[in-house]
N, C-alpha and C positions, 0 to 999 in steps of 0.2 A: 465369537467375542471380537469386539472392535479392537483393532491393533492401535489405532490412534486414540480412541476414547479411554482405553485402559491404562495408558501411559500416565504416570504421575508428573505433575508440573513442579519442578523445584522453584521455591521462592527465594531469590537472592537477598542478601542482607541489605537493609535500607529500603526494602519494599514492604509495605503494609497492606494486608488484605482483610477486608471486612465483609462478612457474609450475613445478609439479613433476609432469610427466606430464599427467594429466587433472585434477589438483587445482590450484585457483587460490586464493591468499590475497591479499586486498587490505587494505592498512593505510593509514589516513588520519587527519586531525585529529579526527574524530568517533568513531573506533573501528576495529575490524577485522572482516572477514567472510571465511569460507572456504566453498568449494563444490567438489564433485566433479562434473565434466561427463562426457558420453559420451566414451569413449576414442577413437572414430573421428574426432572433431572436433580439428583442429590449431589450437592457440591459440599465437600468438607475440607477443612484445613487441619492437617495433622503433622506435627513435628516439622514445620517449614516446607511442607509439600501440599499441593492442592490435588484432590482426587475427585473425579466425576464418576458417579454410578448411575445406572439406569434401572428402572423398576422391572422391566420385562424384556423379552427378546422380540417384541413386536417390531414391525418394519419401521414405524415412525420413531420409536424409542432408539433403535439402532442408529438411525440417521441423526437424531438429535444428540446422541452420545458423543460422536466424533466432532460434530459441529461445536458443541458446548466446550469441549476440551480445547479445540483449536482457537476459539475466540478468547478463552481464558488465558491461554499461553501467549497469544498476541497482546493481550492487555498487560501481562506481566513484563514481556519483552519491551513493549512500548514505553512504559513508565521508567524502566531501568536503562535501556540503551537507545530507544527511539528507532524510527525507520527512515530509510533514505531511498528515493528512486532518482536515478540520474538519466537525463535526456540529452541527446546530442542533436544539433542542427547541422545538416549536411547539405551543402549547396553554395554556389557563389552568391554572395550578398545576403545570405541568411544569417541573421544575428539576433541576439537577445541583449537587452539592457535592463539593469536594475532600476526600478521606478518606485522608490520608497519601499513599502513591504511587497509590492507586486512587481511584475515584469512587463516589458514592452517587447513584442516580437515583430521583427521585420522579415517576413517570409515571402517576399515578392508578390504581395497583394497590392492593390492600389491604395491601401490604408494600413496603418499599423494596428496590431492587435494587443490590447491591454488585458492582462490577467491579474486579478486580485485574489489572494489566497483566503480561504475561510479561517476563522479563529482557530488557533492551535496548529496551523501549518505554516511553515516558512519557505520562501523561495529565495534561492541564491544563484547568481549568475557567475560562472567561472570562465574567464576569458570572454569571448564573444559568441561561443557556440556550444556551451555546456550549461545545463540547468540542473540544480539539485533541489529536489522537493523533500523537505524534512518535516517530521512530526511524530507524535506519540501514538496516534490512531492509524493503524495500518490501512483501514478502509478509506479514510479521508486522503491519505497520502497517495494511494493507488488511484483513487477517483480523480484527484487533481492532475496527476501525471497523465492519465488517460485523456482528460479534457485538453491538456496542452498538446499532446500528440495528435489529437483529432483536428487541431487547427490546420495542420498541413501534414497528413500521414505520408510515409515514404512512397515515392512514385515507383511503380513496378518495372518501368523501363530504364530510368536513369538513376534511381536510388536516392534522389534528392528529397528532403523533407525532414520532419522531426521524428526521431526514433529513440527507443530506449537504448541505454549504453549496453553494448554487447549483443544487440539484436541483429540477427542475420537476415538480410533481405535477399531473397532469391530473385535475380533480375531475369525478366523475360527477354527473349531475342526480339530484335526489331524486324521490320518488314524485309530488309535485305537479307537477313540471316535465315528467315523462313523460306524465301524463294529458292535458295541454293540447294 
């Protein structure tokens, strides 16, 4: 039995869930999300909790069971609380500036890098070296945060670059440390 898939999802007050076959729409205080799931998964809303059931113990159904439950839980959490990924710019002269809805990154390239968020995602610059990516769709928030980090990933020798808040970078020793 799937430990993740069999967990019920509590629906908080103020969140409305509509199930139409394999399509689920979730509406809450922060917005609304819709998603189509695999038709073999049975999704039910009973007494303010969502439950996902699978038809058999086949390998594909076991995999879809946990995936469907996780995606549903992320939808409910997103419309109620939202998701945030925080990025930090580490390095002398590395900075970010708010540019309308988007941001402008100065990360020691010969040019500045402009990043515009997709609809439903907000970018906020705190200070000059901290970026908050907020939204209700966990996948979009994580994807945009990964794209921002990919502009200048952390250098393995110096640690400079764009990293997630709290990310531990293991620094490699330089040439002189290797020789000794």
